[in-house]
C-alpha positions, 0 to 999 in steps of 0.5 A: 199621884193617883190621878196621874196614874188613873190618866196614864192607865186611861190613855194606854186603854184607849190606844189599845182599843183604837188599834184593836178596833182598826184591825178588826175594821180591816178584817171585816173589809177583807171578809166583806170583799171576799163575799162580795166577789161577783160570780157568774153562776153556771147551771149545775156548778158548786160555787154557789152560796144559796139556792132558791127554788122558785121566783114568785113574791117570796123567792124573787124578793129573797133572790134580790135581797141575798144577792145585794148582801154579796150572796152568790145566788142560783134561782130556779123557777118553773116558768119565768113568764109573767104570772097570771093569778087572781090572788097576791094582788093586795099588799098591806101597809105593813108589807109595804114597810117591809118592801122599803126595808128590802129596797124594793119599793120601786117594784110597785112603780110603773105597774099602775099599782093603786094606793089602798088607804083602808077598808069599807065594810058592807053588811045588811044595807049598812056600811062603815069605813075603816082607815089604816092607822098611818098618822105616824108614817111617811105620806108614801106609806099605805097599801098598794094593790096591783096585777100580781104578775107585774109585780113579780116580774119587776122583782125578778127583773131587779134581782136579775140586775145583780151580777151574782144572781142567776135566774134560771127557767127549770123544774126542781124534781128533787132535793139532793140529800146526803147523810140527812143533809140537803146538799142541793137540788136536781132539776130539769132545764127549760131544754130538758137537760137533767142537772144538779146544783150544789149549795150549802143552803137551799131555800125552797119558795115553790108556792102553795102547790109545792112538791118539795115541802113534804120533807122539810115540814109536816104539811096539814093543808086545809081548803076552807073555801075557793075564790071566784075571780072577776074583773070589773072594768071602768067602774068606781068603787064607793069608797076609792082607794079602799078594799070593799068587803061585803058580808054576804050570804053565805060568805064574804065578797071582796072588791079592790082596784088592781089598776086605774081602770080595773076592780078585782072581785073575789067571791068566796064560795065555802067548801070544796065543790063549786058550781060548774063553769062549763055548763053555766051554773057558775055564771047563774050562781053569781047572777042569781045569788051574788049579784043581789048582795053587790053594792048598787054602785058597782052592780052593772059592772059586776053583771057585765063581767059575768057576762064576758065570762072570764071567770076564774077559781082558786082554791084557798089554802090554810097551812100552819107552819110545822117545820121539820129542821133539816140541815142545809134547807129552809122553807119560805113563803106559801110552800111553808105557811098559808092562811085564808086570803081574806085578809090579804096578809101573805105577802106581809108574812113572806116579806117579813120572814125575809127580813128576819132571814137576811138579818140572821144570815148577815154575820155568817160569812161561811155558810158551809159551816153546817152546825152554826147555819142550823142553829141560825135557821132554827132561830128564824123559826122562832123569830118569825112567829109574832108576825106570822102567827097574828096575821095567820090567826086573824085571817083564820078567825075573821073568815069564820066570824064573817060566815053567815050561819044559821046558829044564833050565837055565831050570827050574833058574833058576826053582827057584833064584829060589824058594830064593833068596828063601826065604833070607831076609835081603838075599836076600828084602829086596833083591829085595823092595825092587826089586819094591816101588819102594823101591829104584829102582837098576838095578845093585842089580837086575842084582847080585841077578838074577845072584846067583840064577844064581850061587846056582843054579850053586852048588847044582849043584856041591855036593857034587861037580861032574860034567861034566853038572852043570857044563854045566848051570851054564854053560846056567843063566848063559847062560840068566840072560844071555839073559833080562836083557840083551835087557830092559836093551837095550830099555830103553837101557844108556846111559839106565839106567846112565850117565844122566849121559852124556846132556845134560840141563838138570837133573841132578835136579829143581829144589827144589820151591817151592809157590806162596804 
């Protein structure tokens, strides 16, 4: 009797669960079809879900991603012609995986992009090759290097093919605010007409020169150095399909392919003051001080590029993420968070942020629910931290370690770093996994950083320690601490290492379900 009763109860429960599942599925389909209803967005109208300011790497990728989710998106970009930049040309493997996750991997095709499999490091006539740890991934997964403008245009074109995404050329002059809530933007069209566009959510992605960020974050922008950019033509790098980093004096020199016939060279110049381009001081500096440090295999191509004179400069900015949570608005990309471009991590951070934001917004059918939207956005700032802070901290720390210094302790740290990476095994694969965005774990970064310092101290004490060497070792540890701890403090110790102690509506993005 008891068994029969159990069977009967189980049957009723199964039927009830089936009916409930059926009703929920029907309701879900109705909601999704409502989201997916195509919309032709007219300038200045109110019938938009999301406004995106800027259509660079972050803005264009975000427009396609949210448009594909069924959101009605209005993108306003100051200049829709192909960008011409000397940075944003190297996408790390971790960033490429995010590109695949967003369905944008075809944007690196048909632009003569080059596969990047790792780095070659040069110092004082010695070199070492560092390969990305890609064994567990498909053969297509690697870094990619390319002309930034070609990549951006491909993403803009792909976003524009969606019927519910409108991309418009115009200059956003201000955010429209009402009672502390961002309602939209005021902008000037290409023809000079002043218009307003309204939406429940405005996402600002207007790049490193953002003029809108001040109301949405506390910007603390530093310019530790400038990049001087050249293009070397028809030359072969010593290690094909690898980025090349020369630990020069006073700072690093980078080389990586951006097409099948071009190699980008970036010469880092510390400080804010640059030799003059106009009177020839820059060309003289490159020929006299930089060229002798360039690998012999590409030195002639380097000198030829200097002679051609197409020398460009770009300030290297660093800005920790310090948001001011504002209802109705969000910052993304370089407008929100920057790091030294030495490690090429900017696009990886931006694409990772987009994946997190997409998954967070997925269950929110009605973006006009300001209270829920604000909670989800606050969760975004927490969830992005492990990836972003790891890449940011590594970029800042590695740049300072790679700088030449008259200080013995700093010089010893630089030598220890090169020799540690040259050891191979986990000593190279661990740091390279962090650099490539494949292992975004802050604790791994700290462990490897101090392993370099301890390795350097250990060498000083072999075969016999002396008072001088002990003192130098103590200063080396102190120097290492002085490099990394201020960066971690700026990123936020609690956010980096203890994100679970920060209130958030989600501890992980909700399971993503594509609209049916």
